[in-house]
C-alpha positions as CSV (number, residue, x, y, z in Angstrom):
1,M,28.9,-28.6,-13.6
2,I,25.0,-29.6,-12.7
3,P,23.3,-30.6,-15.9
4,A,20.1,-28.0,-16.0
5,K,17.5,-29.5,-15.5
6,K,14.0,-30.7,-17.9
7,E,11.2,-28.5,-18.0
8,K,8.6,-29.4,-15.4
9,K,5.6,-31.8,-15.5
10,T,2.9,-30.2,-14.5
11,F,0.8,-31.6,-11.5
12,V,-2.4,-32.4,-11.9
13,A,-4.5,-33.8,-9.6
14,N,-6.0,-37.2,-10.6
15,H,-9.4,-37.4,-9.2
16,L,-9.4,-34.3,-11.1
17,L,-7.9,-34.7,-14.6
18,K,-10.6,-38.2,-14.4
19,K,-14.0,-35.8,-13.5
20,I,-12.7,-33.1,-16.6
21,Q,-12.6,-36.4,-19.1
22,K,-15.5,-38.1,-17.9
23,I,-17.1,-34.3,-18.6
24,N,-15.9,-34.0,-21.8
25,T,-17.3,-36.6,-23.0
26,K,-21.0,-35.3,-22.2
27,T,-22.7,-32.5,-24.0
28,E,-23.3,-30.8,-20.8
29,K,-21.1,-29.0,-18.4
30,E,-21.7,-29.6,-14.2
31,I,-18.9,-27.0,-12.1
32,I,-16.8,-29.5,-11.2
33,K,-15.6,-29.6,-6.7
34,T,-12.3,-29.6,-6.0
35,W,-9.7,-28.7,-3.1
36,S,-7.1,-29.3,-5.5
37,R,-5.3,-25.8,-5.0
38,A,-2.0,-26.8,-6.3
39,S,-3.2,-28.6,-9.6
40,T,-1.7,-26.6,-12.7
41,I,-4.2,-25.7,-15.4
42,I,-4.1,-27.4,-18.7
43,P,-5.7,-27.4,-22.1
44,I,-8.0,-29.5,-22.5
45,M,-9.7,-26.9,-19.2
46,I,-10.5,-24.2,-21.3
47,G,-14.3,-23.6,-20.9
48,H,-15.0,-25.1,-17.5
49,T,-15.6,-24.1,-14.3
50,I,-14.6,-25.9,-11.6
51,A,-15.2,-24.8,-7.8
52,V,-11.5,-24.1,-6.0
53,H,-11.6,-25.2,-2.4
54,T,-10.6,-21.6,0.0
55,G,-10.5,-23.1,3.2
56,R,-14.5,-22.1,3.9
57,E,-16.1,-23.0,0.7
58,H,-15.3,-23.4,-2.8
59,L,-15.6,-20.4,-5.5
60,P,-15.9,-21.3,-8.7
61,I,-14.2,-20.1,-11.3
62,Y,-14.8,-20.2,-15.4
63,I,-11.5,-21.5,-16.6
64,N,-10.4,-19.6,-20.3
65,K,-7.5,-19.2,-21.9
66,Y,-4.8,-16.9,-19.9
67,M,-5.3,-18.8,-16.9
68,L,-3.2,-21.8,-18.8
69,G,-0.3,-23.3,-16.7
70,H,-1.4,-21.1,-13.7
71,K,-2.6,-22.3,-10.4
72,L,-6.2,-23.1,-9.3
73,G,-5.7,-21.7,-5.6
74,E,-3.8,-18.6,-7.3
75,F,-7.2,-17.7,-8.3
76,A,-9.3,-18.1,-4.6
77,P,-7.9,-16.4,-1.9
78,T,-7.7,-17.7,1.2
79,V,-7.9,-14.8,3.0
80,N,-11.1,-11.3,2.1
81,F,-9.0,-8.6,3.7
82,L,-11.3,-6.1,5.4
83,K,-10.9,-2.1,5.7
84,H,-10.9,-1.9,10.1
85,T,-13.6,-0.7,12.2
86,K,-13.3,2.8,13.7
87,K,-13.7,0.9,17.1
88,D,-11.0,-1.4,16.4
89,E,-8.0,-0.7,19.2
90,K,-5.5,-2.3,17.3
91,S,-5.0,-0.3,14.5
92,K,-5.6,3.1,16.4
93,N,-2.6,1.7,19.5
94,D,-0.7,0.8,16.1
95,E,-1.4,4.6,14.2
96,K,0.1,6.1,18.3
97,S,2.8,4.6,18.2
98,K,4.1,5.4,14.5
99,K,3.2,8.6,15.6
100,T,5.1,8.8,18.7
101,N,8.3,6.6,16.8
102,K,8.6,9.8,13.8
103,S,8.4,11.6,17.1
104,E,11.6,10.9,18.6
105,Q,12.9,9.5,15.4
106,K,13.1,13.5,15.0
107,V,15.0,14.2,18.5
108,K,17.4,13.0,18.7
109,R,17.5,13.7,14.6
110,I,18.2,17.8,16.5
111,N,19.8,15.7,19.7
112,K,22.7,14.9,17.3
113,K,23.4,17.7,15.4
């Protein structure tokens, strides 16, 4: 029998912890820049603004108590989907192929009967 795992330890990047501890000693709060999206949000981070890298820019995120236990990367999306433009040929072709597939399926059903 395999023994049950103990509770996982949370990962927080060392450089991020050091920056937060340094800022906690000051009275002023600064925005902390980080590339560590995998770091888990822990209680000493509450009240700080952390700018998380999205691959293109740093997105500032204000940490509150409801974010505890989540990863920083969950709050900074890397891909922003925009609607297809009217001139977008790929989306038009996809819609046409879906329509033809549906009509082909109807013909197959009728032929089977």
